C-alpha positions, -999 to +999 in steps of 0.1 A: -304+302-286-273+323-278-268+353-296-241+357-319-219+378-290-226+346-267-217+318-293-188+341-302-175+340-267-179+299-265-159+301-302-130+324-286-123+308-249-137+341-239-142+326-204-124+303-184-135+308-150-168+322-155-163+348-128-167+380-155-186+362-182-215+382-175-206+415-167-185+411-202-214+398-222-234+428-206-207+453-213-203+440-251-235+442-261-239+476-252-209+481-267-215+468-297-246+492-296-224+518-295-207+511-324-239+505-348-243+541-333-216+553-344-207+564-309-171+578-305-154+568-277-117+580-261-097+558-287-118+562-318-101+582-346-131+600-357-156+618-338-179+620-366-187+589-388-179+552-390-162+538-361-137+511-370-141+478-348-101+478-337-087+459-311-083+491-290-111+506-295-127+474-277-103+475-256-115+511-242-150+507-246-148+472-222-118+487-197-137+489-170-142+454-170-115+432-154-111+390-162-090+377-133-084+348-157-069+372-184-092+360-209-092+396-228-075+388-261-101+363-264-132+383-254-117+409-280-119+386-306-149+369-297-162+409-298-147+415-331-160+383-346-197+392-333-194+428-344-188+419-379-211+390-381-243+419-368-230+443-387-230+416-424 
């Protein structure tokens, strides 16, 4: 069965050619774990406490992953959906 993150990538068309998808999924999985543990990033407003799952936060944490098709908005939407599903 696909994980909530994998389902969200499909639901939001978070991939086009698929070349970057494995790396995006791996990085997003690690990023969601960091958020669950309240680890701040350079984009975090507060270094202590609950981290907001904003688009800026997601983009900062995923900034090392390049998508040649430019599906970034869909990738951010997919991660945000998966983050809210796993935290609910």
